[in-house]
Each structure stands twice: as structure tokens, then as C-alpha cells.
LOFIVO-736577 format. One record per residue (C-alpha): x, y, z; residue number from 1; chain; residue in one letter. Coordinates in pm, 1 decimal. Example, Ala and Ser with C-alpha at 12.3 -4.5 7.8 and 13.67 -1.06 7.14 Angstrom:
ATOM       c1       c2       c3 resi chain resn
ATOM   1230.0   -450.0    780.0    1     A    a
ATOM   1367.0   -106.0    714.0    2     A    s
***
This chain:
ATOM       c1       c2       c3 resi chain resn
ATOM   7433.5  14091.1  22484.6    1     A    x
ATOM   7686.7  13845.3  22380.6    2     A    x
ATOM   7437.4  13560.6  22406.5    3     A    x
ATOM   7189.7  13752.7  22205.4    4     A    x
ATOM   7442.5  13812.7  21933.7    5     A    x
ATOM   7541.9  13446.9  21939.7    6     A    x
ATOM   7181.1  13339.6  21923.6    7     A    x
ATOM   7098.2  13578.6  21657.2    8     A    x
ATOM   7393.0  13471.4  21441.8    9     A    x
ATOM   7286.3  13111.4  21492.2   10     A    x
ATOM   6925.4  13195.2  21411.6   11     A    x
ATOM   7021.0  13385.1  21099.9   12     A    x
ATOM   7229.4  13094.8  20974.7   13     A    x
ATOM   6947.8  12844.4  21024.4   14     A    x
ATOM   6700.7  13080.4  20872.8   15     A    x
ATOM   6919.3  13116.4  20567.4   16     A    x
ATOM   6965.4  12738.3  20528.3   17     A    x
ATOM   6593.9  12675.1  20550.0   18     A    x
ATOM   6518.4  12953.2  20316.4   19     A    x
ATOM   6758.2  12806.7  20063.1   20     A    x
ATOM   6611.2  12457.8  20075.8   21     A    x
ATOM   6254.3  12565.3  20119.3   22     A    x
ATOM   6249.7  12808.8  19829.6   23     A    x
ATOM   6344.7  12689.2  19485.8   24     A    x
ATOM   6578.2  12893.9  19290.2   25     A    x
ATOM   6603.5  12943.8  18917.0   26     A    x
ATOM   6891.2  12801.5  18730.8   27     A    x
ATOM   7035.1  12999.8  18446.0   28     A    x
ATOM   7022.9  12826.2  18114.1   29     A    x
ATOM   7296.0  12914.5  17873.9   30     A    x
ATOM   7189.1  12909.5  17509.5   31     A    x
ATOM   7476.7  12891.9  17272.8   32     A    x
ATOM   7443.0  12918.8  16899.7   33     A    x
ATOM   7677.1  12690.7  16711.4   34     A    x
ATOM   7805.6  12896.4  16422.0   35     A    x
ATOM   8005.9  12719.3  16154.6   36     A    x
ATOM   8191.0  12919.1  15895.3   37     A    x
ATOM   8295.5  12724.4  15586.3   38     A    x
ATOM   8548.2  12883.5  15357.2   39     A    x
ATOM   8571.6  12703.2  15028.2   40     A    x
ATOM   8847.8  12793.0  14791.3   41     A    x
ATOM   8856.3  12649.6  14442.5   42     A    x
ATOM   9221.5  12659.5  14360.7   43     A    x
ATOM   9204.9  12415.0  14073.7   44     A    x
ATOM   9345.3  12579.3  13764.8   45     A    x
ATOM   9289.4  12367.0  13461.1   46     A    x
ATOM   9446.8  12445.2  13129.9   47     A    x
ATOM   9322.6  12230.1  12849.6   48     A    x
ATOM   9543.4  12291.2  12551.4   49     A    x
ATOM   9501.0  12063.8  12255.7   50     A    x
ATOM   9750.2  12100.5  11978.2   51     A    x
ATOM   9637.9  11939.7  11659.2   52     A    x
ATOM   9919.5  11903.4  11416.5   53     A    x
ATOM   9865.6  11855.0  11047.7   54     A    x
ATOM   9986.6  11524.8  10913.1   55     A    x
ATOM  10290.1  11572.0  10693.5   56     A    x
ATOM  10205.0  11514.0  10330.0   57     A    x
ATOM  10392.5  11217.1  10186.7   58     A    x
ATOM  10419.2  11067.8   9839.2   59     A    x
ATOM  10203.9  10779.0   9962.4   60     A    x
ATOM   9921.0  11014.0  10063.8   61     A    x
ATOM   9953.1  11227.3   9749.9   62     A    x
ATOM   9946.4  10929.6   9511.0   63     A    x
ATOM   9692.0  10714.6   9698.1   64     A    x
ATOM   9392.1  10897.7   9550.5   65     A    x
ATOM   9277.1  11123.7   9276.6   66     A    x
ATOM   9194.6  11463.1   9429.0   67     A    x
ATOM   8871.0  11649.7   9352.1   68     A    x
ATOM   8792.4  12009.7   9436.6   69     A    x
ATOM   8592.7  12072.6   9751.8   70     A    x
ATOM   8638.2  12449.9   9779.2   71     A    x
ATOM   8825.5  12724.5   9595.3   72     A    x
ATOM   8846.4  13100.5   9657.3   73     A    x
ATOM   9062.5  13318.6   9442.4   74     A    x
ATOM   9109.4  13564.2   9163.8   75     A    x
ATOM   9205.7  13525.3   8795.7   76     A    x
ATOM   9322.6  13860.3   8664.1   77     A    x
ATOM   9065.5  14089.4   8822.5   78     A    x
ATOM   8781.6  13834.6   8827.1   79     A    x
ATOM   8679.9  13674.1   9155.6   80     A    x
ATOM   8648.4  13297.0   9154.4   81     A    x
ATOM   8455.5  13087.4   9402.9   82     A    x
ATOM   8354.4  12722.9   9413.6   83     A    x
ATOM   8207.2  12510.0   9691.2   84     A    x
ATOM   8109.1  12151.7   9611.7   85     A    x
ATOM   7729.4  12147.4   9618.2   86     A    x
ATOM   7718.4  12526.5   9665.9   87     A    x
ATOM   7466.3  12758.6   9504.1   88     A    x
ATOM   7674.7  13075.1   9458.7   89     A    x
ATOM   7964.3  12929.6   9258.9   90     A    x
ATOM   8119.6  13147.7   8989.1   91     A    x
ATOM   8225.3  12837.7   8793.0   92     A    x
ATOM   8188.4  12461.6   8819.4   93     A    x
ATOM   8455.0  12213.5   8923.3   94     A    x
ATOM   8206.3  11932.3   8988.5   95     A    x
ATOM   8379.1  11688.6   8750.0   96     A    x
ATOM   8738.3  11819.8   8771.7   97     A    x
ATOM   9013.0  11619.8   8947.5   98     A    x
ATOM   9387.2  11551.1   8943.2   99     A    x
ATOM   9585.2  11228.9   8982.8  100     A    x
ATOM   9950.9  11220.2   9087.2  101     A    x
ATOM  10153.4  10906.1   9009.2  102     A    x
ATOM  10462.6  10802.9   9205.3  103     A    x
ATOM  10681.3  10837.2   8892.8  104     A    x
ATOM  10614.2  11217.7   8889.6  105     A    x
ATOM  10355.3  11198.7   8612.1  106     A    x
ATOM   9980.4  11220.0   8633.2  107     A    x
ATOM   9652.5  11323.9   8480.9  108     A    x
ATOM   9444.6  11637.8   8510.2  109     A    x
ATOM   9078.0  11592.7   8416.8  110     A    x
ATOM   8898.7  11916.7   8332.3  111     A    x
ATOM   8537.8  11976.8   8427.1  112     A    x
ATOM   8424.2  11888.2   8070.7  113     A    x
ATOM   8600.1  11548.8   8095.6  114     A    x
ATOM   8904.3  11639.8   7883.5  115     A    x
ATOM   9214.6  11463.7   8016.2  116     A    x
ATOM   9555.4  11632.7   8015.7  117     A    x
ATOM   9896.4  11486.7   8099.9  118     A    x
ATOM  10098.2  11641.2   8380.9  119     A    x
ATOM  10442.7  11610.5   8533.2  120     A    x
ATOM  10510.8  11718.4   8888.1  121     A    x
ATOM  10793.1  11766.7   9135.6  122     A    x
ATOM  10842.8  11874.3   9492.4  123     A    x
ATOM  11058.1  12183.7   9532.1  124     A    x
ATOM  11152.8  12190.1   9899.5  125     A    x
ATOM  11184.1  11823.1   9996.2  126     A    x
ATOM  10889.4  11829.3  10238.9  127     A    x
ATOM  10587.5  11813.7  10008.0  128     A    x
ATOM  10487.7  12159.8  10128.8  129     A    x
ATOM  10539.1  12292.6   9775.7  130     A    x
ATOM  10463.0  12109.5   9452.9  131     A    x
ATOM  10501.8  12243.9   9101.0  132     A    x
ATOM  10313.4  12061.5   8829.6  133     A    x
ATOM  10309.8  12126.4   8456.8  134     A    x
ATOM   9995.4  12088.7   8249.5  135     A    x
ATOM  10051.1  11982.4   7886.3  136     A    x
ATOM   9834.7  11944.7   7576.4  137     A    x
ATOM   9671.4  12283.2   7597.3  138     A    x
ATOM   9722.2  12573.6   7361.2  139     A    x
ATOM   9976.3  12687.0   7620.8  140     A    x
ATOM  10173.8  12495.1   7882.0  141     A    x
ATOM  10087.5  12586.0   8238.8  142     A    x
ATOM  10327.6  12564.3   8531.5  143     A    x
ATOM  10109.2  12554.4   8842.8  144     A    x
ATOM  10242.8  12590.6   9196.7  145     A    x
ATOM  10078.0  12451.1   9506.9  146     A    x
ATOM  10239.0  12616.2   9807.0  147     A    x
ATOM  10188.3  12588.4  10185.2  148     A    x
ATOM  10038.3  12242.1  10141.9  149     A    x
ATOM   9881.6  12096.1  10454.9  150     A    x
ATOM   9718.5  11755.9  10489.1  151     A    x
ATOM   9443.5  11770.7  10750.6  152     A    x
ATOM   9123.8  11570.9  10803.1  153     A    x
ATOM   9202.8  11365.3  10491.4  154     A    x
ATOM   9206.0  11685.3  10279.9  155     A    x
ATOM   9472.2  11884.8  10098.3  156     A    x
ATOM   9480.7  12256.3  10184.6  157     A    x
ATOM   9707.6  12479.2   9974.6  158     A    x
ATOM   9767.9  12807.5   9792.3  159     A    x
ATOM   9751.5  12776.0   9414.1  160     A    x
ATOM   9906.8  13017.7   9166.1  161     A    x
ATOM   9999.5  13029.4   8797.9  162     A    x
ATOM   9995.9  13253.0   8494.8  163     A    x
ATOM   9734.6  13171.3   8231.6  164     A    x
ATOM   9940.2  13176.0   7911.0  165     A    x
ATOM   9627.7  13186.4   7693.8  166     A    x
ATOM   9482.3  13495.0   7859.1  167     A    x
ATOM   9806.2  13636.2   8003.3  168     A    x
ATOM   9639.3  13658.4   8345.7  169     A    x
ATOM   9772.7  13567.3   8688.7  170     A    x
ATOM   9572.1  13337.6   8912.1  171     A    x
ATOM   9595.9  13299.5   9287.7  172     A    x
ATOM   9358.8  13099.8   9506.4  173     A    x
ATOM   9325.9  12894.3   9821.3  174     A    x
ATOM   9193.2  12548.3   9760.8  175     A    x
ATOM   9080.9  12239.5   9945.4  176     A    x
ATOM   9081.1  11902.1   9773.9  177     A    x
ATOM   8939.4  11574.6   9898.5  178     A    x
ATOM   8989.2  11217.7   9772.5  179     A    x
ATOM   8778.7  11137.0   9467.6  180     A    x
***
């Protein structure tokens, strides 16, 4: 029985080896999916702050040109006033009006009708942010104040106020003047 078992173990081993070489086997293919995860963070924080400062008004700028009206919005007494150079809804015309400041604190104011008037002027705060000028040769003398003067884009921006001595009315307006 022992020989039979020995033979049978030997026979089984040979049978298995021949079976393995004589029969093809399948090989397992592994399919892997390549997954790529991209995380994109935009951490760029851009602050673009542009500060545009007005140029300080100087005597050289003020006296370099005569200054004509570009725009005016205001009130005289209880009457609204509006003017825009070339505009169609103006309440009055300033098309021919302008003012000239001389370095010796004198000057000329030319009314819209071409009448010329003498002026004197002075700065009141040392920085050309406030100018008071006096208009002569009218039935009444006018003291006109330009306040909060800013020089920007080659233009004068300011608040204008005075009392009309002829009509006893107060005037206040915001004006923009450009070189003549």
C-alpha cells in the first residue's frame, strides 16, 4: 500500500506539472485609472488705489492766463443760475466774460457785453485757496470771494459768493474756469 501511495503521489505531481504547462492560464490584467486632482487657488489680492491730488494754485498759475467761465451753478437771491459753455439750457450767458489777475494784485474783469472793469485782489489764507477780489467802476462796489479753490486739469474750481449791492441780493455758486 505504501508503494501505491508513493506512486500515486508521484503520479499526481507529474499530472499537475503537465496540466500546468499543457493548459494555458489567464493572467489578470490590472486596469488603473490615473486620477489627477488639481486645486488652484488664486490668492493674488490686488489693490489699485490711485490718489490724484490737485495741484496747489500759485500766483504763477493764477496770473499766467485770463480765466473764462466754463460752468456755473448757483443762486442769486431766489433765482437759479446755470451756465455751461456751449450749453443749450443756460439761464444767462457768460460766453464773452473773463477775468485777468495781475501779479501786482490788480486786474481786469470783462463783462459779457465787453465792458471792462478794474479789480484788486488778495489772498486771505496764504495758500491761494481763498481769494477776495473787489470790482470797481460799477454803480456799487462788489467784494467777491472765491473759496475752496482747487486747480485741477488746468481748470480753476471754486465756490463764489458776494452780495449784489445794486439789487441787495446774495449770490452763491460753484464755478469752473478755464484759460482764455
